Every structure is written in structure tokens, then in C-alpha cells.
All heavy atoms as a GROMACS GRO file, in nm:
protein
  614
    1MET      N    1  -2.173   2.077   1.282
    1MET     CA    2  -2.061   2.022   1.208
    1MET      C    3  -1.984   2.138   1.144
    1MET      O    4  -2.042   2.225   1.083
    1MET     CB    5  -2.117   1.925   1.103
    1MET     CG    6  -2.010   1.850   1.030
    1MET     SD    7  -2.077   1.728   0.913
    1MET     CE    8  -2.111   1.593   1.022
    2THR      N    9  -1.855   2.134   1.156
    2THR     CA   10  -1.775   2.242   1.102
    2THR      C   11  -1.767   2.232   0.949
    2THR      O   12  -1.799   2.128   0.890
    2THR     CB   13  -1.632   2.238   1.159
    2THR    OG1   14  -1.568   2.121   1.111
    2THR    CG2   15  -1.631   2.242   1.310
    3GLN      N   16  -1.724   2.338   0.890
    3GLN     CA   17  -1.713   2.343   0.743
    3GLN      C   18  -1.611   2.240   0.693
    3GLN      O   19  -1.631   2.176   0.590
    3GLN     CB   20  -1.673   2.485   0.700
    3GLN     CG   21  -1.677   2.507   0.552
    3GLN     CD   22  -1.820   2.501   0.497
    3GLN    OE1   23  -1.916   2.514   0.571
    3GLN    NE2   24  -1.830   2.479   0.369
    4GLU      N   25  -1.502   2.224   0.768
    4GLU     CA   26  -1.398   2.128   0.729
    4GLU      C   27  -1.453   1.986   0.733
    4GLU      O   28  -1.428   1.906   0.643
    4GLU     CB   29  -1.278   2.141   0.822
    4GLU     CG   30  -1.163   2.051   0.784
    4GLU     CD   31  -1.043   2.070   0.875
    4GLU    OE1   32  -1.027   2.179   0.931
    4GLU    OE2   33  -0.967   1.973   0.889
    5ASN      N   34  -1.529   1.953   0.837
    5ASN     CA   35  -1.588   1.820   0.848
    5ASN      C   36  -1.689   1.794   0.737
    5ASN      O   37  -1.697   1.684   0.683
    5ASN     CB   38  -1.655   1.801   0.984
    5ASN     CG   39  -1.556   1.786   1.096
    5ASN    OD1   40  -1.438   1.761   1.073
    5ASN    ND2   41  -1.601   1.802   1.219
    6LYS      N   42  -1.766   1.896   0.702
    6LYS     CA   43  -1.863   1.882   0.593
    6LYS      C   44  -1.791   1.856   0.461
    6LYS      O   45  -1.833   1.771   0.382
    6LYS     CB   46  -1.948   2.008   0.581
    6LYS     CG   47  -2.050   2.023   0.692
    6LYS     CD   48  -2.131   2.150   0.672
    6LYS     CE   49  -2.225   2.172   0.788
    6LYS     NZ   50  -2.302   2.297   0.774
    7GLY      N   51  -1.681   1.927   0.439
    7GLY     CA   52  -1.603   1.906   0.317
    7GLY      C   53  -1.547   1.765   0.310
    7GLY      O   54  -1.551   1.700   0.205
    8THR      N   55  -1.495   1.717   0.422
    8THR     CA   56  -1.440   1.581   0.428
    8THR      C   57  -1.549   1.478   0.403
    8THR      O   58  -1.530   1.382   0.329
    8THR     CB   59  -1.373   1.556   0.564
    8THR    OG1   60  -1.272   1.654   0.584
    8THR    CG2   61  -1.312   1.418   0.571
    9LYS      N   62  -1.665   1.500   0.464
    9LYS     CA   63  -1.778   1.408   0.447
    9LYS      C   64  -1.823   1.407   0.301
    9LYS      O   65  -1.849   1.299   0.246
    9LYS     CB   66  -1.893   1.450   0.539
    9LYS     CG   67  -2.009   1.356   0.538
    9LYS     CD   68  -2.116   1.401   0.638
    9LYS     CE   69  -2.236   1.310   0.633
    9LYS     NZ   70  -2.342   1.356   0.723
   10ASN      N   71  -1.830   1.522   0.238
   10ASN     CA   72  -1.870   1.529   0.098
   10ASN      C   73  -1.771   1.457   0.008
   10ASN      O   74  -1.809   1.385  -0.084
   10ASN     CB   75  -1.886   1.674   0.053
   10ASN     CG   76  -2.008   1.740   0.113
   10ASN    OD1   77  -2.101   1.673   0.156
   10ASN    ND2   78  -2.006   1.873   0.117
   11LYS      N   79  -1.641   1.474   0.035
   11LYS     CA   80  -1.539   1.405  -0.044
   11LYS      C   81  -1.551   1.254  -0.027
   11LYS      O   82  -1.535   1.178  -0.123
   11LYS     CB   83  -1.399   1.451  -0.002
   11LYS     CG   84  -1.364   1.587  -0.052
   11LYS     CD   85  -1.224   1.626  -0.008
   11LYS     CE   86  -1.192   1.769  -0.049
   11LYS     NZ   87  -1.058   1.809  -0.003
   12ALA      N   88  -1.580   1.209   0.095
   12ALA     CA   89  -1.594   1.066   0.121
   12ALA      C   90  -1.714   1.010   0.044
   12ALA      O   91  -1.705   0.902  -0.017
   12ALA     CB   92  -1.611   1.041   0.270
   13PHE      N   93  -1.826   1.081   0.044
   13PHE     CA   94  -1.943   1.034  -0.031
   13PHE      C   95  -1.917   1.034  -0.181
   13PHE      O   96  -1.960   0.942  -0.251
   13PHE     CB   97  -2.066   1.120   0.002
   13PHE     CG   98  -2.131   1.083   0.132
   13PHE    CD1   99  -2.143   1.177   0.233
   13PHE    CD2  100  -2.179   0.954   0.154
   13PHE    CE1  101  -2.202   1.143   0.354
   13PHE    CE2  102  -2.239   0.920   0.274
   13PHE     CZ  103  -2.251   1.015   0.375
   14GLU      N  104  -1.846   1.133  -0.233
   14GLU     CA  105  -1.812   1.136  -0.375
   14GLU      C  106  -1.724   1.017  -0.411
   14GLU      O  107  -1.745   0.952  -0.513
   14GLU     CB  108  -1.740   1.267  -0.409
   14GLU     CG  109  -1.828   1.389  -0.410
   14GLU     CD  110  -1.748   1.518  -0.426
   14GLU    OE1  111  -1.628   1.511  -0.460
   14GLU    OE2  112  -1.808   1.626  -0.406
   15PHE      N  113  -1.626   0.989  -0.327
   15PHE     CA  114  -1.536   0.876  -0.348
   15PHE      C  115  -1.616   0.746  -0.344
   15PHE      O  116  -1.598   0.657  -0.428
   15PHE     CB  117  -1.428   0.876  -0.240
   15PHE     CG  118  -1.324   0.770  -0.258
   15PHE    CD1  119  -1.226   0.782  -0.354
   15PHE    CD2  120  -1.324   0.658  -0.177
   15PHE    CE1  121  -1.131   0.685  -0.370
   15PHE    CE2  122  -1.231   0.559  -0.193
   15PHE     CZ  123  -1.133   0.573  -0.290
   16TYR      N  124  -1.706   0.736  -0.247
   16TYR     CA  125  -1.790   0.619  -0.228
   16TYR      C  126  -1.874   0.593  -0.354
   16TYR      O  127  -1.880   0.483  -0.404
   16TYR     CB  128  -1.880   0.645  -0.107
   16TYR     CG  129  -1.970   0.533  -0.065
   16TYR    CD1  130  -1.924   0.430   0.014
   16TYR    CD2  131  -2.104   0.533  -0.102
   16TYR    CE1  132  -2.007   0.329   0.055
   16TYR    CE2  133  -2.189   0.432  -0.061
   16TYR     CZ  134  -2.139   0.330   0.017
   16TYR     OH  135  -2.222   0.230   0.057
   17GLU      N  136  -1.936   0.698  -0.407
   17GLU     CA  137  -2.019   0.684  -0.525
   17GLU      C  138  -1.936   0.660  -0.651
   17GLU      O  139  -1.975   0.583  -0.739
   17GLU     CB  140  -2.106   0.808  -0.543
   17GLU     CG  141  -2.213   0.822  -0.437
   17GLU     CD  142  -2.290   0.953  -0.448
   17GLU    OE1  143  -2.256   1.034  -0.537
   17GLU    OE2  144  -2.382   0.974  -0.367
   18LYS      N  145  -1.820   0.723  -0.659
   18LYS     CA  146  -1.733   0.710  -0.776
   18LYS      C  147  -1.692   0.565  -0.798
   18LYS      O  148  -1.684   0.517  -0.911
   18LYS     CB  149  -1.610   0.798  -0.758
   18LYS     CG  150  -1.508   0.788  -0.869
   18LYS     CD  151  -1.388   0.875  -0.838
   18LYS     CE  152  -1.275   0.852  -0.935
   18LYS     NZ  153  -1.155   0.924  -0.896
   19HIS      N  154  -1.662   0.494  -0.688
   19HIS     CA  155  -1.617   0.355  -0.699
   19HIS      C  156  -1.732   0.256  -0.702
   19HIS      O  157  -1.710   0.135  -0.712
   19HIS     CB  158  -1.520   0.322  -0.585
   19HIS     CG  159  -1.387   0.389  -0.603
   19HIS    ND1  160  -1.295   0.345  -0.694
   19HIS    CD2  161  -1.332   0.498  -0.545
   19HIS    CE1  162  -1.188   0.423  -0.691
   19HIS    NE2  163  -1.209   0.517  -0.601
   20GLY      N  164  -1.856   0.304  -0.692
   20GLY     CA  165  -1.972   0.218  -0.711
   20GLY      C  166  -2.002   0.122  -0.598
   20GLY      O  167  -2.058   0.015  -0.621
   21PHE      N  168  -1.965   0.156  -0.477
   21PHE     CA  169  -1.997   0.069  -0.365
   21PHE      C  170  -2.146   0.078  -0.335
   21PHE      O  171  -2.204   0.186  -0.332
   21PHE     CB  172  -1.916   0.108  -0.241
   21PHE     CG  173  -1.769   0.088  -0.259
   21PHE    CD1  174  -1.684   0.197  -0.266
   21PHE    CD2  175  -1.715  -0.038  -0.270
   21PHE    CE1  176  -1.547   0.180  -0.284
   21PHE    CE2  177  -1.579  -0.056  -0.289
   21PHE     CZ  178  -1.496   0.053  -0.296
   22ARG      N  179  -2.209  -0.038  -0.312
   22ARG     CA  180  -2.352  -0.040  -0.291
   22ARG      C  181  -2.391  -0.026  -0.145
   22ARG      O  182  -2.495   0.027  -0.112
   22ARG     CB  183  -2.412  -0.168  -0.348
   22ARG     CG  184  -2.406  -0.172  -0.500
   22ARG     CD  185  -2.465  -0.299  -0.554
   22ARG     NE  186  -2.386  -0.416  -0.525
   22ARG     CZ  187  -2.278  -0.455  -0.593
   22ARG    NH1  188  -2.235  -0.382  -0.694
   22ARG    NH2  189  -2.213  -0.563  -0.561
   23ASP      N  190  -2.310  -0.079  -0.056
   23ASP     CA  191  -2.344  -0.067   0.086
   23ASP      C  192  -2.219  -0.032   0.165
   23ASP      O  193  -2.108  -0.041   0.117
   23ASP     CB  194  -2.409  -0.196   0.140
   23ASP     CG  195  -2.316  -0.317   0.128
   23ASP    OD1  196  -2.200  -0.300   0.091
   23ASP    OD2  197  -2.362  -0.428   0.159
   24GLY      N  198  -2.240   0.006   0.289
   24GLY     CA  199  -2.129   0.048   0.375
   24GLY      C  200  -2.031  -0.063   0.404
   24GLY      O  201  -1.912  -0.041   0.415
   25ASP      N  202  -2.082  -0.187   0.416
   25ASP     CA  203  -1.994  -0.300   0.449
   25ASP      C  204  -1.893  -0.326   0.338
   25ASP      O  205  -1.777  -0.356   0.364
   25ASP     CB  206  -2.077  -0.427   0.474
   25ASP     CG  207  -2.157  -0.418   0.602
   25ASP    OD1  208  -2.120  -0.338   0.690
   25ASP    OD2  209  -2.258  -0.490   0.612
   26GLU      N  210  -1.936  -0.313   0.216
   26GLU     CA  211  -1.847  -0.334   0.102
   26GLU      C  212  -1.735  -0.229   0.102
   26GLU      O  213  -1.619  -0.261   0.078
   26GLU     CB  214  -1.927  -0.325  -0.028
   26GLU     CG  215  -1.850  -0.363  -0.151
   26GLU     CD  216  -1.939  -0.358  -0.274
   26GLU    OE1  217  -2.045  -0.423  -0.275
   26GLU    OE2  218  -1.900  -0.288  -0.369
   27PHE      N  219  -1.772  -0.107   0.133
   27PHE     CA  220  -1.675   0.002   0.139
   27PHE      C  221  -1.575  -0.021   0.252
   27PHE      O  222  -1.454  -0.006   0.234
   27PHE     CB  223  -1.749   0.135   0.159
   27PHE     CG  224  -1.660   0.256   0.155
   27PHE    CD1  225  -1.592   0.289   0.040
   27PHE    CD2  226  -1.646   0.336   0.267
   27PHE    CE1  227  -1.511   0.401   0.035
   27PHE    CE2  228  -1.565   0.448   0.263
   27PHE     CZ  229  -1.498   0.481   0.148
   28ILE      N  230  -1.625  -0.062   0.369
   28ILE     CA  231  -1.538  -0.090   0.484
   28ILE      C  232  -1.443  -0.204   0.452
   28ILE      O  233  -1.324  -0.198   0.486
   28ILE     CB  234  -1.623  -0.122   0.610
   28ILE    CG1  235  -1.708  -0.002   0.649
   28ILE    CG2  236  -1.535  -0.167   0.725
   28ILE    CD1  237  -1.630   0.121   0.687
   29ASP      N  238  -1.493  -0.309   0.388
   29ASP     CA  239  -1.407  -0.422   0.351
   29ASP      C  240  -1.295  -0.376   0.258
   29ASP      O  241  -1.180  -0.419   0.271
   29ASP     CB  242  -1.489  -0.532   0.283
   29ASP     CG  243  -1.584  -0.600   0.378
   29ASP    OD1  244  -1.566  -0.588   0.501
   29ASP    OD2  245  -1.678  -0.667   0.330
   30TRP      N  246  -1.329  -0.290   0.162
   30TRP     CA  247  -1.229  -0.239   0.070
   30TRP      C  248  -1.123  -0.156   0.144
   30TRP      O  249  -1.003  -0.170   0.120
   30TRP     CB  250  -1.297  -0.154  -0.037
   30TRP     CG  251  -1.201  -0.092  -0.134
   30TRP    CD1  252  -1.138  -0.152  -0.236
   30TRP    CD2  253  -1.156   0.044  -0.133
   30TRP    NE1  254  -1.056  -0.062  -0.302
   30TRP    CE2  255  -1.066   0.059  -0.240
   30TRP    CE3  256  -1.184   0.153  -0.054
   30TRP    CZ2  257  -1.004   0.179  -0.268
   30TRP    CZ3  258  -1.122   0.273  -0.082
   30TRP    CH2  259  -1.034   0.285  -0.187
   31LEU      N  260  -1.169  -0.072   0.237
   31LEU     CA  261  -1.074   0.010   0.315
   31LEU      C  262  -0.982  -0.078   0.398
   31LEU      O  263  -0.861  -0.052   0.408
   31LEU     CB  264  -1.148   0.108   0.406
   31LEU     CG  265  -1.212   0.228   0.337
   31LEU    CD1  266  -1.292   0.308   0.438
   31LEU    CD2  267  -1.109   0.314   0.270
   32GLU      N  268  -1.037  -0.184   0.459
   32GLU     CA  269  -0.955  -0.276   0.538
   32GLU      C  270  -0.851  -0.345   0.450
   32GLU      O  271  -0.736  -0.361   0.489
   32GLU     CB  272  -1.044  -0.382   0.605
   32GLU     CG  273  -1.127  -0.328   0.718
   32GLU     CD  274  -1.044  -0.288   0.838
   32GLU    OE1  275  -0.945  -0.356   0.870
   32GLU    OE2  276  -1.078  -0.186   0.901
   33ALA      N  277  -0.891  -0.386   0.330
   33ALA     CA  278  -0.797  -0.451   0.238
   33ALA      C  279  -0.685  -0.355   0.198
   33ALA      O  280  -0.568  -0.394   0.192
   33ALA     CB  281  -0.871  -0.501   0.114
   34GLU      N  282  -0.720  -0.229   0.174
   34GLU     CA  283  -0.618  -0.128   0.139
   34GLU      C  284  -0.522  -0.106   0.256
   34GLU      O  285  -0.401  -0.094   0.237
   34GLU     CB  286  -0.684   0.004   0.101
   34GLU     CG  287  -0.752   0.003  -0.033
   34GLU     CD  288  -0.654  -0.011  -0.146
   34GLU    OE1  289  -0.550   0.057  -0.147
   34GLU    OE2  290  -0.682  -0.092  -0.237
   35ARG      N  291  -0.574  -0.102   0.376
   35ARG     CA  292  -0.489  -0.082   0.494
   35ARG      C  293  -0.395  -0.200   0.512
   35ARG      O  294  -0.276  -0.185   0.540
   35ARG     CB  295  -0.574  -0.063   0.620
   35ARG     CG  296  -0.489  -0.026   0.741
   35ARG     CD  297  -0.569  -0.026   0.865
   35ARG     NE  298  -0.599  -0.166   0.893
   35ARG     CZ  299  -0.673  -0.207   0.992
   35ARG    NH1  300  -0.729  -0.124   1.072
   35ARG    NH2  301  -0.696  -0.335   1.011
   36ASP      N  302  -0.447  -0.323   0.496
   36ASP     CA  303  -0.364  -0.442   0.509
   36ASP      C  304  -0.254  -0.445   0.404
   36ASP      O  305  -0.141  -0.483   0.432
   36ASP     CB  306  -0.448  -0.569   0.499
   36ASP     CG  307  -0.538  -0.588   0.620
   36ASP    OD1  308  -0.514  -0.523   0.724
   36ASP    OD2  309  -0.633  -0.669   0.610
   37MET      N  310  -0.285  -0.401   0.283
   37MET     CA  311  -0.186  -0.397   0.177
   37MET      C  312  -0.074  -0.299   0.212
   37MET      O  313   0.043  -0.328   0.191
   37MET     CB  314  -0.250  -0.358   0.044
   37MET     CG  315  -0.152  -0.359  -0.072
   37MET     SD  316  -0.076  -0.518  -0.104
   37MET     CE  317  -0.215  -0.606  -0.170
   38GLY      N  318  -0.110  -0.184   0.269
   38GLY     CA  319  -0.010  -0.086   0.311
   38GLY      C  320   0.081  -0.142   0.419
   38GLY      O  321   0.202  -0.119   0.418
   39THR      N  322   0.024  -0.221   0.511
   39THR     CA  323   0.103  -0.282   0.617
   39THR      C  324   0.202  -0.381   0.558
   39THR      O  325   0.318  -0.385   0.597
   39THR     CB  326   0.010  -0.354   0.717
   39THR    OG1  327  -0.081  -0.259   0.772
   39THR    CG2  328   0.089  -0.417   0.830
   40LYS      N  329   0.157  -0.461   0.461
   40LYS     CA  330   0.246  -0.560   0.400
   40LYS      C  331   0.361  -0.491   0.326
   40LYS      O  332   0.474  -0.537   0.330
   40LYS     CB  333   0.168  -0.648   0.303
   40LYS     CG  334   0.073  -0.743   0.372
   40LYS     CD  335  -0.008  -0.823   0.273
   40LYS     CE  336  -0.110  -0.910   0.343
   40LYS     NZ  337  -0.196  -0.982   0.249
   41ILE      N  338   0.330  -0.381   0.259
   41ILE     CA  339   0.434  -0.308   0.186
   41ILE      C  340   0.537  -0.250   0.283
   41ILE      O  341   0.657  -0.256   0.258
   41ILE     CB  342   0.372  -0.198   0.099
   41ILE    CG1  343   0.295  -0.262  -0.017
   41ILE    CG2  344   0.477  -0.102   0.046
   41ILE    CD1  345   0.212  -0.165  -0.096
   42ARG      N  346   0.489  -0.195   0.396
   42ARG     CA  347   0.583  -0.140   0.495
   42ARG      C  348   0.671  -0.249   0.554
   42ARG      O  349   0.791  -0.228   0.576
   42ARG     CB  350   0.506  -0.067   0.605
   42ARG     CG  351   0.459   0.070   0.567
   42ARG     CD  352   0.406   0.146   0.686
   42ARG     NE  353   0.293   0.083   0.748
   42ARG     CZ  354   0.166   0.099   0.712
   42ARG    NH1  355   0.137   0.176   0.610
   42ARG    NH2  356   0.069   0.037   0.775
   43LEU      N  357   0.614  -0.368   0.581
   43LEU     CA  358   0.694  -0.477   0.635
   43LEU      C  359   0.800  -0.523   0.535
   43LEU      O  360   0.913  -0.551   0.572
   43LEU     CB  361   0.603  -0.595   0.673
   43LEU     CG  362   0.514  -0.573   0.794
   43LEU    CD1  363   0.421  -0.693   0.813
   43LEU    CD2  364   0.597  -0.551   0.920
   44LYS      N  365   0.762  -0.529   0.407
   44LYS     CA  366   0.858  -0.569   0.303
   44LYS      C  367   0.970  -0.467   0.293
   44LYS      O  368   1.087  -0.502   0.282
   44LYS     CB  369   0.785  -0.582   0.169
   44LYS     CG  370   0.873  -0.632   0.059
   44LYS     CD  371   0.794  -0.648  -0.070
   44LYS     CE  372   0.883  -0.694  -0.183
   44LYS     NZ  373   0.810  -0.705  -0.308
   45SER      N  374   0.935  -0.339   0.299
   45SER     CA  375   1.034  -0.232   0.291
   45SER      C  376   1.129  -0.239   0.411
   45SER      O  377   1.249  -0.221   0.396
   45SER     CB  378   0.965  -0.097   0.286
   45SER     OG  379   1.058   0.006   0.289
   46ARG      N  380   1.075  -0.264   0.529
   46ARG     CA  381   1.157  -0.275   0.650
   46ARG      C  382   1.254  -0.391   0.637
   46ARG      O  383   1.371  -0.381   0.674
   46ARG     CB  384   1.068  -0.292   0.772
   46ARG     CG  385   1.148  -0.295   0.902
   46ARG     CD  386   1.060  -0.307   1.023
   46ARG     NE  387   0.970  -0.192   1.030
   46ARG     CZ  388   0.848  -0.196   1.082
   46ARG    NH1  389   0.801  -0.308   1.132
   46ARG    NH2  390   0.773  -0.089   1.086
   47LYS      N  391   1.206  -0.505   0.585
   47LYS     CA  392   1.291  -0.623   0.568
   47LYS      C  393   1.404  -0.593   0.470
   47LYS      O  394   1.519  -0.630   0.493
   47LYS     CB  395   1.205  -0.739   0.517
   47LYS     CG  396   1.279  -0.865   0.493
   47LYS     CD  397   1.271  -0.953   0.611
   47LYS     CE  398   1.326  -1.090   0.575
   47LYS     NZ  399   1.407  -1.144   0.679
   48GLN      N  400   1.374  -0.523   0.360
   48GLN     CA  401   1.476  -0.488   0.263
   48GLN      C  402   1.580  -0.394   0.325
   48GLN      O  403   1.700  -0.409   0.302
   48GLN     CB  404   1.414  -0.421   0.141
   48GLN     CG  405   1.337  -0.516   0.054
   48GLN     CD  406   1.265  -0.444  -0.059
   48GLN    OE1  407   1.242  -0.325  -0.054
   48GLN    NE2  408   1.226  -0.520  -0.160
   49THR      N  409   1.534  -0.299   0.405
   49THR     CA  410   1.626  -0.207   0.472
   49THR      C  411   1.718  -0.282   0.567
   49THR      O  412   1.839  -0.256   0.571
   49THR     CB  413   1.547  -0.099   0.548
   49THR    OG1  414   1.461  -0.030   0.456
   49THR    CG2  415   1.641   0.001   0.614
   50GLN      N  416   1.663  -0.377   0.642
   50GLN     CA  417   1.745  -0.456   0.733
   50GLN      C  418   1.849  -0.536   0.656
   50GLN      O  419   1.965  -0.546   0.698
   50GLN     CB  420   1.657  -0.550   0.816
   50GLN     CG  421   1.577  -0.480   0.923
   50GLN     CD  422   1.483  -0.575   0.995
   50GLN    OE1  423   1.458  -0.686   0.950
   50GLN    NE2  424   1.432  -0.529   1.107
   51ASN      N  425   1.810  -0.594   0.544
   51ASN     CA  426   1.904  -0.672   0.465
   51ASN      C  427   2.018  -0.585   0.413
   51ASN      O  428   2.134  -0.627   0.413
   51ASN     CB  429   1.833  -0.740   0.347
   51ASN     CG  430   1.745  -0.854   0.391
   51ASN    OD1  431   1.761  -0.908   0.500
   51ASN    ND2  432   1.650  -0.892   0.307
   52ILE      N  433   1.987  -0.465   0.369
   52ILE     CA  434   2.090  -0.374   0.320
   52ILE      C  435   2.186  -0.337   0.432
   52ILE      O  436   2.308  -0.335   0.414
   52ILE     CB  437   2.026  -0.247   0.259
   52ILE    CG1  438   1.956  -0.283   0.128
   52ILE    CG2  439   2.130  -0.139   0.235
   52ILE    CD1  440   1.870  -0.172   0.072
   53ILE      N  441   2.133  -0.308   0.550
   53ILE     CA  442   2.218  -0.270   0.665
   53ILE      C  443   2.309  -0.386   0.703
   53ILE      O  444   2.429  -0.367   0.726
   53ILE     CB  445   2.132  -0.224   0.783
   53ILE    CG1  446   2.068  -0.088   0.751
   53ILE    CG2  447   2.214  -0.215   0.912
   53ILE    CD1  448   1.968  -0.042   0.853
   54PHE      N  449   2.253  -0.508   0.710
   54PHE     CA  450   2.336  -0.624   0.746
   54PHE      C  451   2.444  -0.650   0.642
   54PHE      O  452   2.556  -0.686   0.675
   54PHE     CB  453   2.249  -0.748   0.766
   54PHE     CG  454   2.165  -0.743   0.891
   54PHE    CD1  455   2.036  -0.791   0.890
   54PHE    CD2  456   2.215  -0.691   1.009
   54PHE    CE1  457   1.958  -0.787   1.004
   54PHE    CE2  458   2.137  -0.685   1.124
   54PHE     CZ  459   2.009  -0.734   1.122
   55THR      N  460   2.413  -0.630   0.516
   55THR     CA  461   2.512  -0.647   0.409
   55THR      C  462   2.625  -0.546   0.423
   55THR      O  463   2.743  -0.579   0.411
   55THR     CB  464   2.445  -0.634   0.271
   55THR    OG1  465   2.341  -0.732   0.261
   55THR    CG2  466   2.545  -0.653   0.159
   56MET      N  467   2.588  -0.420   0.448
   56MET     CA  468   2.689  -0.316   0.466
   56MET      C  469   2.778  -0.345   0.587
   56MET      O  470   2.900  -0.327   0.581
   56MET     CB  471   2.621  -0.179   0.481
   56MET     CG  472   2.560  -0.129   0.351
   56MET     SD  473   2.456   0.018   0.362
   56MET     CE  474   2.542   0.123   0.474
   57LEU      N  475   2.717  -0.390   0.696
   57LEU     CA  476   2.796  -0.424   0.814
   57LEU      C  477   2.891  -0.541   0.787
   57LEU      O  478   3.005  -0.542   0.834
   57LEU     CB  479   2.705  -0.456   0.933
   57LEU     CG  480   2.633  -0.337   0.994
   57LEU    CD1  481   2.533  -0.384   1.099
   57LEU    CD2  482   2.732  -0.239   1.055
   58GLY      N  483   2.843  -0.639   0.710
   58GLY     CA  484   2.927  -0.753   0.675
   58GLY      C  485   3.047  -0.711   0.591
   58GLY      O  486   3.160  -0.754   0.616
   59ILE      N  487   3.023  -0.626   0.493
   59ILE     CA  488   3.133  -0.576   0.408
   59ILE      C  489   3.231  -0.495   0.492
   59ILE      O  490   3.353  -0.509   0.477
   59ILE     CB  491   3.076  -0.493   0.291
   59ILE    CG1  492   3.000  -0.585   0.195
   59ILE    CG2  493   3.186  -0.418   0.219
   59ILE    CD1  494   2.921  -0.511   0.090
   60LEU      N  495   3.181  -0.410   0.580
   60LEU     CA  496   3.267  -0.330   0.666
   60LEU      C  497   3.352  -0.420   0.756
   60LEU      O  498   3.472  -0.395   0.775
   60LEU     CB  499   3.183  -0.235   0.752
   60LEU     CG  500   3.259  -0.141   0.844
   60LEU    CD1  501   3.348  -0.047   0.763
   60LEU    CD2  502   3.162  -0.063   0.930
   61TYR      N  503   3.293  -0.527   0.809
   61TYR     CA  504   3.366  -0.621   0.893
   61TYR      C  505   3.480  -0.686   0.814
   61TYR      O  506   3.593  -0.698   0.864
   61TYR     CB  507   3.271  -0.729   0.947
   61TYR     CG  508   3.339  -0.835   1.029
   61TYR    CD1  509   3.379  -0.809   1.158
   61TYR    CD2  510   3.365  -0.960   0.974
   61TYR    CE1  511   3.443  -0.907   1.234
   61TYR    CE2  512   3.428  -1.058   1.048
   61TYR     CZ  513   3.467  -1.030   1.177
   61TYR     OH  514   3.531  -1.126   1.251
   62VAL      N  515   3.453  -0.726   0.691
   62VAL     CA  516   3.556  -0.789   0.608
   62VAL      C  517   3.669  -0.690   0.579
   62VAL      O  518   3.788  -0.725   0.590
   62VAL     CB  519   3.495  -0.843   0.476
   62VAL    CG1  520   3.602  -0.884   0.379
   62VAL    CG2  521   3.400  -0.958   0.506
   63VAL      N  522   3.635  -0.567   0.545
   63VAL     CA  523   3.738  -0.466   0.514
   63VAL      C  524   3.824  -0.437   0.637
   63VAL      O  525   3.947  -0.433   0.628
   63VAL     CB  526   3.671  -0.336   0.462
   63VAL    CG1  527   3.772  -0.222   0.455
   63VAL    CG2  528   3.607  -0.359   0.327
   64VAL      N  529   3.762  -0.419   0.752
   64VAL     CA  530   3.838  -0.392   0.875
   64VAL      C  531   3.925  -0.512   0.911
   64VAL      O  532   4.040  -0.496   0.953
   64VAL     CB  533   3.743  -0.355   0.991
   64VAL    CG1  534   3.815  -0.352   1.124
   64VAL    CG2  535   3.675  -0.221   0.964
   65SER      N  536   3.872  -0.632   0.894
   65SER     CA  537   3.952  -0.753   0.922
   65SER      C  538   4.075  -0.760   0.833
   65SER      O  539   4.186  -0.791   0.879
   65SER     CB  540   3.866  -0.879   0.902
   65SER     OG  541   3.759  -0.879   0.991
   66ILE      N  542   4.056  -0.734   0.705
   66ILE     CA  543   4.170  -0.737   0.612
   66ILE      C  544   4.272  -0.631   0.649
   66ILE      O  545   4.393  -0.657   0.650
   66ILE     CB  546   4.120  -0.718   0.466
   66ILE    CG1  547   4.043  -0.842   0.422
   66ILE    CG2  548   4.237  -0.692   0.371
   66ILE    CD1  549   3.973  -0.827   0.288
   67LEU      N  550   4.227  -0.509   0.683
   67LEU     CA  551   4.320  -0.404   0.722
   67LEU      C  552   4.396  -0.441   0.849
   67LEU      O  553   4.515  -0.413   0.861
   67LEU     CB  554   4.245  -0.272   0.740
   67LEU     CG  555   4.194  -0.206   0.611
   67LEU    CD1  556   4.110  -0.082   0.645
   67LEU    CD2  557   4.310  -0.170   0.521
   68CYS      N  558   4.329  -0.501   0.944
   68CYS     CA  559   4.396  -0.543   1.069
   68CYS      C  560   4.500  -0.651   1.041
   68CYS      O  561   4.611  -0.647   1.095
   68CYS     CB  562   4.293  -0.595   1.169
   68CYS     SG  563   4.195  -0.465   1.245
   69ILE      N  564   4.464  -0.746   0.956
   69ILE     CA  565   4.560  -0.853   0.922
   69ILE      C  566   4.682  -0.794   0.852
   69ILE      O  567   4.797  -0.829   0.885
   69ILE     CB  568   4.491  -0.959   0.833
   69ILE    CG1  569   4.390  -1.038   0.916
   69ILE    CG2  570   4.593  -1.053   0.770
   69ILE    CD1  571   4.301  -1.129   0.836
   70LEU      N  572   4.662  -0.702   0.759
   70LEU     CA  573   4.773  -0.640   0.689
   70LEU      C  574   4.858  -0.555   0.783
   70LEU      O  575   4.981  -0.552   0.771
   70LEU     CB  576   4.722  -0.554   0.572
   70LEU     CG  577   4.661  -0.630   0.454
   70LEU    CD1  578   4.604  -0.532   0.353
   70LEU    CD2  579   4.764  -0.721   0.390
   71GLN      N  580   4.796  -0.488   0.877
   71GLN     CA  581   4.869  -0.402   0.971
   71GLN      C  582   4.958  -0.486   1.063
   71GLN      O  583   5.074  -0.449   1.087
   71GLN     CB  584   4.768  -0.321   1.055
   71GLN     CG  585   4.834  -0.232   1.157
   71GLN     CD  586   4.912  -0.117   1.096
   71GLN    OE1  587   4.881  -0.070   0.987
   71GLN    NE2  588   5.015  -0.075   1.164
   72PHE      N  589   4.903  -0.593   1.116
   72PHE     CA  590   4.980  -0.672   1.212
   72PHE      C  591   5.074  -0.770   1.144
   72PHE      O  592   5.163  -0.826   1.207
   72PHE     CB  593   4.885  -0.747   1.308
   72PHE     CG  594   4.812  -0.655   1.399
   72PHE    CD1  595   4.673  -0.645   1.395
   72PHE    CD2  596   4.880  -0.574   1.490
   72PHE    CE1  597   4.604  -0.562   1.478
   72PHE    CE2  598   4.813  -0.489   1.575
   72PHE     CZ  599   4.674  -0.482   1.571
   73LYS      N  600   5.057  -0.796   1.017
   73LYS     CA  601   5.142  -0.886   0.942
   73LYS      C  602   5.280  -0.823   0.914
   73LYS      O  603   5.382  -0.890   0.912
   73LYS     CB  604   5.075  -0.924   0.811
   73LYS     CG  605   5.138  -1.037   0.737
   73LYS     CD  606   5.054  -1.072   0.617
   73LYS     CE  607   5.111  -1.193   0.547
   73LYS     NZ  608   5.031  -1.228   0.430
   74SER      N  609   5.281  -0.694   0.896
   74SER     CA  610   5.408  -0.629   0.860
   74SER      C  611   5.488  -0.586   0.977
   74SER      O  612   5.481  -0.599   1.085
   74SER     CB  613   5.382  -0.509   0.772
   74SER     OG  614   5.291  -0.419   0.835
   0.00000   0.00000   0.00000
């Protein structure tokens, strides 16, 4: 095992003991829950970004429409 892998393994065991997990399954369940939470946050962020883009496109469409109407009206 390389020195880097040993360091990573030691950090994982320290983290494991720090949070008081009694068995490996409990730790795995916690990691899965954290991963799922990250996925939900990314999906929410993506949805917000899409809403902002659609709003900007809608405003741009209205502005261009008004300019076209004013241009051809005169």
C-alpha cells in the first residue's frame, strides 16, 4: 500500500471514529444519504438556473418585439 493510500485510510478511520459510527453499514448508510442530498441540491440548482435563463429569454423576446413594433410603426 502506498503512503498516500495509507494516509487516506487513516483519515477515513479517524473520521469514522470521530462521528461515532459503530459498524460499517451505519457509515455506508450515512455516506449514501450525504450523496443523495448532494444530488438533490444539484438538481434544485439546475432547475433554478433553467428558470433564470427562461426568464431572461422571455424578457429579451418582449424587448425585441417592442422594438420591432416601434420600428415598423413609423
